[in-house]
C-alpha positions, 0 to 999 in steps of 0.5 A: 499499499505504500504506492498508494500513499506515494500517489496521494502524497504527490497529489497533495503536494501538486494540488497544495503548490497549485492552490497556494501559489495559483489559487484562482486558477486552481479553483477555475480548473477544479470547477471545470472538472467537477461542475457546479453539482457533484453527483451522489455516487462520487461520494463513494470515492472518499469512502474508498480512499479512506479505507485504503488510507486506514489499510496502509497504516503499516506502510509508514514509520511506526510513530506515524501510523496514527496519520493515515488512520486519522486522514482515512477516518476523515474521508470515510466520514466525509463521504458518509456525510455527502452521501446522506446530506441534503442536495441543498447542503452539498450545494452549499458546501460546493458553493462555498469552496467555488466562491472562496476568497483568495486568502482562504485558497492560500490557507487551504493550499498550504495546509494541503502542501503540509499534508502531503510533505507530511505524508511523504515524509512518513513513508520514508523509512 
């Protein structure tokens, strides 16, 4: 499962750099990719990815095994919440994200970048 963590770490690095330095452009790309409305079945993806994170705990340093477990629990929770949420609530979250000010995008990008670096550091044994 180490390959999965490397893949997610690299995706987080790219997304974090994009949001931190070119937030508006990255937001436009994501908006074009996902659109205004995400179908309900797409919310199964975070549940699957969260499960893979939880199974990947053994691929990181022993002191960091809590990190993929925590991210996995959060991903599964997010997917479950969006599956059972009303369509209006889901649309409100998406519209907030697509209308977020540039400072929020930079902050989010920095957080994602830190998560990516942390994950890649935790894998390197």
